[in-house]
C-alpha positions as CSV (number, residue, x, y, z in Angstrom):
1,M,-35.6,-23.5,63.4
2,K,-35.3,-23.8,59.6
3,V,-32.1,-24.1,57.7
4,N,-30.9,-22.3,54.5
5,A,-30.8,-24.9,51.8
6,A,-27.8,-23.3,50.1
7,E,-25.8,-23.6,53.3
8,E,-26.8,-27.1,54.4
9,S,-24.9,-30.3,53.7
10,F,-27.5,-33.0,52.8
11,E,-27.4,-36.8,52.8
12,L,-28.0,-38.4,49.4
13,M,-30.9,-40.8,49.4
14,E,-32.7,-42.8,46.8
15,L,-36.5,-42.6,47.1
16,F,-38.8,-44.4,44.7
17,G,-35.8,-44.6,42.2
18,Q,-35.0,-40.9,42.4
19,T,-31.8,-39.5,44.0
20,V,-32.9,-36.8,46.5
21,L,-31.3,-34.7,49.1
22,F,-32.2,-35.4,52.7
23,T,-31.8,-33.5,56.0
24,N,-33.4,-34.1,59.4
25,M,-33.9,-30.3,59.6
26,R,-36.8,-28.2,58.4
27,V,-35.7,-26.3,55.3
28,D,-36.7,-22.7,54.6
29,R,-38.6,-23.1,51.3
30,S,-37.6,-19.6,50.2
31,T,-34.0,-20.7,50.0
32,V,-34.7,-23.5,47.5
33,P,-34.3,-22.5,43.9
34,E,-37.3,-22.6,41.6
35,G,-37.6,-25.8,39.7
36,L,-36.8,-28.1,42.6
37,Y,-39.4,-29.8,44.8
38,V,-39.4,-29.9,48.6
39,Y,-41.3,-32.3,50.8
40,D,-41.4,-33.0,54.5
41,V,-40.8,-36.5,55.7
42,R,-42.8,-38.1,58.4
43,D,-41.7,-41.1,60.5
44,E,-44.1,-43.6,62.1
45,D,-44.4,-42.7,65.7
46,C,-40.7,-41.9,66.2
47,T,-39.4,-45.2,64.9
48,G,-36.9,-43.7,62.6
49,E,-38.5,-45.3,59.6
50,I,-39.9,-43.0,56.9
51,C,-43.6,-43.7,56.3
52,E,-44.9,-40.7,54.4
53,I,-43.8,-37.6,52.4
54,K,-46.0,-34.5,52.2
55,P,-45.8,-30.9,51.2
56,S,-45.7,-30.1,54.9
57,V,-45.6,-32.2,58.1
58,M,-46.4,-30.8,61.5
59,V,-46.3,-34.0,63.7
60,N,-43.6,-36.7,63.6
61,H,-41.4,-34.6,61.3
62,W,-38.4,-36.7,60.4
63,G,-36.8,-34.4,57.9
64,T,-37.0,-32.7,54.5
65,I,-36.1,-33.9,51.0
66,I,-35.3,-31.9,47.9
67,C,-35.7,-33.5,44.5
68,K,-35.6,-32.6,40.8
69,E,-38.8,-34.3,39.9
70,P,-42.1,-34.1,41.7
71,F,-43.7,-37.1,43.4
72,E,-47.3,-37.9,42.6
73,M,-49.4,-37.3,45.8
74,D,-52.5,-39.1,46.8
75,E,-55.5,-36.9,45.9
76,V,-57.3,-37.4,49.3
77,W,-54.3,-37.3,51.8
78,H,-52.1,-35.0,49.7
79,S,-49.2,-37.3,50.5
80,K,-47.2,-40.3,49.3
81,F,-46.9,-43.3,51.6
82,V,-43.4,-44.9,51.9
83,D,-42.5,-48.5,52.7
84,K,-39.2,-49.6,54.0
85,G,-38.0,-50.9,50.6
86,D,-38.9,-47.6,48.8
87,Y,-35.8,-45.8,50.1
88,W,-32.2,-46.1,51.2
89,Y,-29.4,-43.8,52.1
90,L,-26.5,-43.7,49.5
91,G,-23.8,-43.1,52.1
92,D,-22.7,-39.8,50.6
93,T,-23.4,-36.1,51.1
94,A,-23.9,-33.2,48.7
95,K,-24.5,-29.5,48.9
96,L,-27.4,-28.0,47.0
97,D,-25.3,-26.6,44.1
98,E,-23.6,-30.0,43.6
99,F,-27.0,-31.7,43.5
100,I,-28.3,-29.3,40.9
101,N,-25.3,-29.7,38.7
102,T,-25.1,-33.6,38.8
103,D,-27.0,-35.9,36.6
104,Y,-27.6,-38.8,39.0
105,S,-29.3,-40.9,36.4
106,E,-26.1,-41.0,34.4
107,E,-24.0,-41.9,37.5
108,Q,-26.4,-44.8,38.3
109,S,-26.3,-46.2,34.8
110,E,-22.5,-45.9,34.7
111,G,-22.3,-47.8,38.0
112,M,-24.4,-50.6,36.6
113,E,-22.4,-51.2,33.4
114,M,-21.0,-54.7,32.9
115,T,-17.3,-55.0,32.2
């Protein structure tokens, strides 16, 4: 079963320094607005640890991410390998329209300001 991106509530995650939306479900690509990038996430033999993102994953599908900027993929494997320190969950959720209308780079820099 695939979910409609506009109706899903996503977890916010940081992956390779970029704030992305994450869901354990498969997302119907036709429900994602043009200009956003969608990748499937693969875990390593059902450990719950993300090990790879690809345009599409058939085996060991862990979830789907939606992001504003593309990730550079390996030319041979057409994927990007992920280590444990490359991502973390931000402890918040967002709907697709909130994600589109929020500049997370500004929020991250504001949170890092020294007072």
